[in-house]
C-alpha positions as CSV (number, residue, x, y, z in Angstrom):
1,M,-16.3,-47.7,3.9
2,S,-19.3,-48.7,6.7
3,K,-18.6,-46.3,9.4
4,T,-19.2,-48.9,11.9
5,I,-17.9,-49.6,15.3
6,L,-17.9,-53.1,16.5
7,V,-18.5,-53.4,20.6
8,T,-17.8,-57.1,21.9
9,G,-20.5,-56.9,24.7
10,P,-24.0,-55.9,25.2
11,D,-23.1,-52.3,26.5
12,L,-21.7,-48.9,26.0
13,D,-22.2,-45.9,27.7
14,P,-24.3,-43.6,26.4
15,A,-22.2,-40.9,26.3
16,A,-19.8,-43.0,24.2
17,V,-22.3,-43.4,21.8
18,R,-23.0,-40.2,21.6
19,V,-19.3,-39.4,20.4
20,V,-19.9,-42.4,17.7
21,E,-22.7,-40.8,16.1
22,E,-21.4,-37.4,16.4
23,H,-18.3,-38.5,13.9
24,G,-21.1,-40.1,11.7
25,Y,-20.7,-43.7,13.0
26,R,-23.2,-46.5,14.2
27,T,-22.5,-48.7,17.1
28,V,-23.1,-52.9,16.4
29,H,-22.6,-55.0,19.7
30,T,-21.9,-58.8,19.5
31,P,-23.5,-61.3,21.9
32,P,-21.8,-60.8,25.3
33,Y,-18.3,-63.8,25.7
34,A,-19.1,-64.3,22.0
35,D,-16.3,-66.9,20.7
36,S,-13.7,-65.9,17.2
37,P,-16.0,-67.2,14.7
38,V,-19.0,-64.9,16.0
39,I,-17.1,-62.2,16.3
40,S,-15.5,-62.9,12.5
41,E,-18.8,-63.1,11.2
42,F,-19.9,-59.7,12.6
43,L,-16.8,-58.5,11.4
44,Q,-17.5,-59.4,8.0
45,K,-21.2,-58.4,7.9
46,T,-20.8,-55.1,9.5
47,G,-17.4,-54.5,7.6
48,A,-16.5,-52.4,11.2
49,E,-13.1,-50.4,11.3
50,G,-12.7,-50.3,14.9
51,I,-13.1,-52.4,17.9
52,V,-14.2,-51.7,21.3
53,S,-13.4,-55.2,23.4
54,R,-15.0,-56.0,26.0
55,M,-15.9,-59.4,26.0
56,G,-14.9,-62.7,24.0
57,R,-11.1,-63.3,22.5
58,L,-9.7,-60.9,19.8
59,D,-7.2,-63.6,17.8
60,A,-5.2,-63.6,14.6
61,A,-8.3,-65.4,13.2
62,V,-10.8,-62.2,14.2
63,M,-8.4,-60.2,12.3
64,D,-7.7,-61.5,9.1
65,A,-11.3,-61.7,9.0
66,A,-11.3,-58.6,8.8
67,P,-8.7,-56.6,6.2
68,Q,-10.5,-53.6,6.9
69,L,-9.7,-53.2,10.7
70,K,-8.0,-50.1,11.4
71,V,-8.0,-50.3,15.5
72,I,-8.9,-52.0,18.6
73,S,-9.6,-50.3,21.7
74,K,-9.9,-51.8,25.1
75,H,-12.9,-50.7,27.4
76,G,-10.6,-50.5,30.3
77,V,-6.8,-51.8,30.3
78,G,-6.7,-55.6,30.5
79,V,-5.9,-56.7,27.3
80,D,-5.3,-60.4,28.0
81,N,-8.2,-61.3,25.7
82,I,-6.4,-59.5,22.5
83,D,-3.7,-60.8,20.4
84,I,-1.5,-58.0,20.1
85,E,1.6,-59.5,18.2
86,A,-1.1,-60.8,15.9
87,A,-2.6,-56.8,16.0
88,A,1.2,-55.5,15.4
89,A,1.8,-57.9,12.6
90,R,-1.0,-56.5,10.7
91,G,-0.3,-53.0,11.5
92,I,-3.6,-52.4,13.9
93,P,-2.7,-50.5,17.1
94,V,-4.3,-51.7,20.2
95,L,-5.3,-48.5,22.5
96,V,-6.3,-48.9,26.3
97,A,-8.3,-46.4,28.4
98,T,-5.5,-45.9,31.2
99,G,-7.0,-44.9,34.7
100,A,-10.3,-44.3,33.3
101,N,-11.8,-46.8,35.8
102,A,-9.3,-46.7,38.6
103,V,-11.1,-45.3,41.5
104,S,-14.4,-47.7,40.3
105,V,-12.1,-50.7,40.7
106,A,-9.8,-49.2,43.6
107,E,-13.5,-48.8,46.0
108,H,-14.2,-52.2,44.8
109,A,-10.6,-53.6,45.8
110,I,-11.5,-51.8,49.8
111,A,-14.9,-53.6,49.6
112,L,-13.6,-56.7,48.8
113,L,-10.8,-56.0,51.4
114,L,-13.2,-55.4,54.2
115,A,-15.5,-57.9,53.5
116,T,-13.3,-60.5,53.4
117,V,-11.1,-59.7,56.5
118,K,-13.9,-58.7,58.3
119,R,-15.8,-61.8,57.7
120,V,-19.2,-59.8,56.4
121,L,-20.7,-62.6,54.5
122,P,-20.3,-65.4,56.6
123,L,-21.6,-64.0,59.4
124,D,-24.4,-62.6,57.2
125,A,-25.2,-65.9,56.3
126,G,-25.1,-67.3,59.9
127,L,-27.6,-64.7,61.1
128,R,-29.7,-65.8,58.7
129,A,-29.7,-69.4,59.4
130,G,-30.3,-68.7,63.0
131,R,-27.1,-68.3,64.5
132,W,-26.0,-65.7,66.9
133,E,-22.2,-65.7,66.8
134,K,-20.9,-63.2,68.8
135,P,-20.0,-65.5,71.6
136,G,-16.6,-66.5,71.0
137,F,-16.0,-64.2,67.6
138,S,-13.2,-62.8,67.3
139,G,-12.5,-60.6,64.4
140,H,-9.5,-58.9,63.2
141,E,-8.4,-55.0,63.0
142,I,-6.9,-53.9,59.7
143,A,-5.5,-50.7,60.9
144,G,-1.6,-50.9,61.3
145,S,-1.6,-53.9,59.0
146,T,0.6,-54.0,55.9
147,L,-1.3,-53.9,52.5
148,G,1.2,-54.8,49.5
149,L,0.6,-53.5,46.1
150,M,2.0,-55.8,43.2
151,G,1.9,-53.2,40.6
152,M,1.8,-49.4,41.0
153,G,0.0,-48.3,38.3
154,A,-3.0,-45.8,37.8
155,I,-6.1,-48.2,39.9
156,A,-2.7,-49.7,42.5
157,Q,-2.4,-45.5,43.4
158,A,-5.9,-45.3,43.8
159,T,-6.4,-48.1,46.4
160,G,-3.2,-47.1,48.1
161,R,-5.0,-43.6,48.8
162,M,-7.9,-45.0,50.1
163,A,-5.9,-47.7,52.1
164,K,-4.2,-45.2,53.8
165,G,-6.9,-43.3,55.1
166,L,-8.1,-47.1,56.8
167,G,-4.8,-46.9,58.8
168,L,-3.0,-49.4,56.7
169,D,0.7,-49.7,55.5
170,L,1.9,-49.8,52.3
171,L,4.3,-51.8,50.3
172,G,4.7,-51.8,46.5
173,Y,6.4,-53.8,44.1
174,D,6.6,-53.0,40.2
175,P,9.8,-53.1,38.5
176,Y,8.5,-50.3,35.6
177,A,7.1,-48.0,37.6
178,P,8.9,-44.4,38.4
179,D,10.4,-44.3,42.4
180,S,7.5,-40.7,42.3
181,A,4.7,-43.5,41.9
182,F,5.9,-44.8,45.4
183,Q,7.0,-41.6,46.9
184,A,3.6,-40.0,46.1
185,L,1.7,-42.3,48.6
186,D,4.7,-43.0,50.8
187,V,4.8,-46.5,49.4
188,T,7.7,-48.8,50.5
189,R,9.1,-49.8,47.4
190,C,10.1,-53.5,47.2
191,A,13.0,-55.0,45.3
192,S,11.2,-58.5,44.5
193,V,8.3,-60.3,44.7
194,E,9.2,-62.6,47.1
195,E,10.0,-59.2,49.6
196,L,6.4,-58.1,48.9
197,L,5.2,-61.8,49.5
198,A,7.1,-61.9,53.1
199,R,5.9,-58.6,54.2
200,S,2.1,-58.4,53.3
201,D,-0.4,-59.1,55.6
202,I,-2.9,-58.3,52.8
203,L,-1.8,-58.4,49.0
204,S,-3.9,-57.0,46.4
205,L,-3.0,-58.0,42.9
206,H,-2.8,-55.0,40.0
207,C,-0.7,-56.3,37.6
208,P,-1.4,-57.1,33.7
209,L,-1.9,-60.9,32.7
210,T,1.4,-61.7,30.7
211,E,3.3,-64.7,30.4
212,Q,6.0,-63.9,33.2
213,T,2.7,-62.9,35.4
214,R,0.6,-66.1,34.9
215,G,0.3,-68.2,37.9
216,L,2.6,-65.6,40.0
217,L,0.6,-66.8,43.1
218,N,0.8,-70.7,43.1
219,A,1.6,-73.2,46.1
220,K,5.7,-71.8,46.1
221,T,4.5,-68.4,46.5
222,L,1.7,-68.6,48.4
223,A,3.7,-70.4,51.2
224,Q,6.1,-67.5,51.3
225,M,3.3,-65.0,52.5
226,P,2.6,-64.9,56.3
227,R,0.4,-67.3,58.0
228,G,-3.1,-65.5,58.0
229,A,-2.7,-63.3,55.4
230,Y,-5.4,-62.4,52.6
231,I,-5.6,-61.9,48.5
232,I,-7.4,-59.5,47.0
233,N,-7.5,-59.8,43.2
234,T,-9.3,-57.2,41.1
235,A,-6.6,-57.8,38.0
236,R,-7.3,-61.0,36.3
237,G,-7.8,-64.3,37.7
238,G,-5.2,-65.7,35.6
239,L,-2.6,-64.3,38.0
240,I,-3.5,-66.7,40.5
241,D,-3.3,-70.8,40.7
242,E,-7.0,-71.3,41.6
243,A,-6.2,-74.6,42.9
244,A,-3.6,-73.6,44.8
245,L,-5.5,-70.8,46.3
246,V,-8.1,-73.3,47.8
247,A,-5.6,-75.4,49.2
248,A,-3.6,-72.8,51.0
249,I,-6.8,-71.8,52.6
250,Q,-8.3,-74.9,53.4
251,S,-4.5,-75.9,55.1
252,G,-5.2,-72.6,57.4
253,H,-1.7,-70.9,55.8
254,L,-3.8,-67.9,54.3
255,A,-7.3,-66.6,56.4
256,G,-9.4,-65.8,52.9
257,A,-9.5,-63.7,49.5
258,G,-11.5,-61.3,48.1
259,L,-11.8,-61.8,44.0
260,D,-13.3,-60.0,41.1
261,T,-11.4,-62.4,38.6
262,F,-11.6,-65.9,37.6
263,A,-8.9,-67.7,35.5
264,V,-12.1,-68.8,33.4
265,E,-15.2,-66.3,33.1
266,P,-18.0,-67.5,33.6
267,P,-16.8,-69.7,36.3
268,A,-18.3,-73.4,35.9
269,A,-20.9,-74.0,38.1
270,D,-18.9,-76.3,40.2
271,H,-15.6,-74.5,40.5
272,P,-14.1,-75.1,44.0
273,F,-14.2,-71.2,44.8
274,F,-17.9,-71.6,46.0
275,A,-17.4,-74.1,48.4
276,V,-15.2,-72.1,50.8
277,P,-16.5,-69.4,52.9
278,E,-13.3,-67.8,53.5
279,I,-13.4,-66.5,49.7
280,V,-15.7,-63.7,48.5
281,L,-16.7,-63.6,45.0
282,T,-18.0,-61.2,42.5
283,P,-18.3,-61.5,38.6
284,H,-15.6,-58.8,37.4
285,I,-17.6,-56.2,38.1
286,G,-15.0,-53.8,39.8
287,G,-14.7,-51.4,37.1
288,V,-18.4,-51.5,36.2
289,T,-19.9,-48.3,37.6
290,R,-22.0,-45.6,35.6
291,Q,-19.4,-43.1,35.9
292,A,-16.4,-45.5,35.3
293,G,-18.3,-46.8,32.5
294,A,-18.7,-43.3,30.8
295,R,-15.2,-42.6,31.3
296,V,-13.8,-45.5,29.4
297,G,-16.2,-45.7,27.2
298,V,-15.5,-42.1,25.9
299,D,-12.0,-42.8,25.9
300,A,-12.1,-46.1,24.2
301,V,-14.0,-44.6,21.1
302,R,-12.1,-41.5,21.2
303,G,-9.2,-43.5,20.9
304,I,-10.7,-44.7,17.8
305,F,-11.4,-41.9,16.0
306,Q,-8.2,-40.2,16.7
307,I,-6.4,-43.8,14.4
308,L,-9.0,-42.9,12.1
309,D,-8.1,-39.5,11.6
310,G,-4.8,-39.4,11.7
311,A,-4.8,-37.8,15.1
312,P,-2.0,-38.0,17.5
313,V,-2.2,-40.4,20.6
314,A,-0.7,-40.4,23.9
315,P,1.9,-43.3,23.4
316,E,1.3,-44.7,26.6
317,R,-2.3,-45.6,25.4
318,I,-1.3,-47.8,22.5
319,I,-0.1,-51.1,24.3
320,N,1.6,-52.4,21.1
321,R,3.3,-49.7,19.9
322,K,6.6,-51.2,20.4
323,L,5.6,-54.2,18.4
324,L,4.1,-52.1,15.9
325,A,7.5,-50.4,15.2
326,A,9.0,-53.6,14.9
327,A,6.6,-55.2,12.5
328,Q,7.1,-52.1,10.3
329,A,11.1,-52.3,10.8
330,E,11.1,-56.0,10.1
331,P,7.6,-57.4,8.9
332,A,8.5,-60.9,8.7
333,K,9.3,-61.4,12.3
334,L,5.8,-60.9,13.5
335,E,3.6,-62.6,11.0
336,K,2.1,-65.8,11.5
């Protein structure tokens, strides 16, 4: 037993490292955005029993290179970079740090909302270029506008709490969330995605990226939104058809977007978003704060040791628990 935890990325908060060391383990880091062969090589060299998943894809080939691997713990909640079916087929639980970075991501969603709607970046650029654009300028007051929340998990709820302080009316859609999640914030529950889109002056995405949600915002669905609406995305870039979003903004149907995520990260140097001044961009750092990093890192490594020690884990933290149960009942169905 190597007593090693592999971190797929360059950083782990010191508080999380202390938890690892207190259990008699050490951390080893891959380069950022390492591909599967590199991660596999690290697993083979270190004999790591657990992975803290940050950057890079964990697919079946990675897992097959590490028969000693017992648990994967996501540094956050988005598991689109992890093949959770392959993990279940190999008896590997995949954990998420539910809610640990909710406040930081919600703050970033609100920051993108304000920067986008208030046109902060183009106005700043104009002033620096010697233009005084006050004559003829007409801004947009967000108080009284309607913010639609696509998904009603911890991040959406935190975003909603902050948005209410700005005077926004709230709508939400999430077929899996209980009524209590909506009632606690006085969020009007929409019966369909179409209803949410049609009624949202500003749409904030807070749903996971799955085969069902990939390309959720496309030419057809964007056209269902009110003219002059805005998109905010601190979830996953793959939720949006990027070409369709650019077209909707350039046509004038949408007024702009604030985006912290891309379909492919990092984006190419010639990505079309860079040529659209109505889009405010950040490099997927919504949850990257010192405070959130400490909470998420500690949650991630504690989950690993709960699995390694045979201690109970909150069921909602095991994202592939149903697949694990199915694999144990009928292993042949999930084997690739």
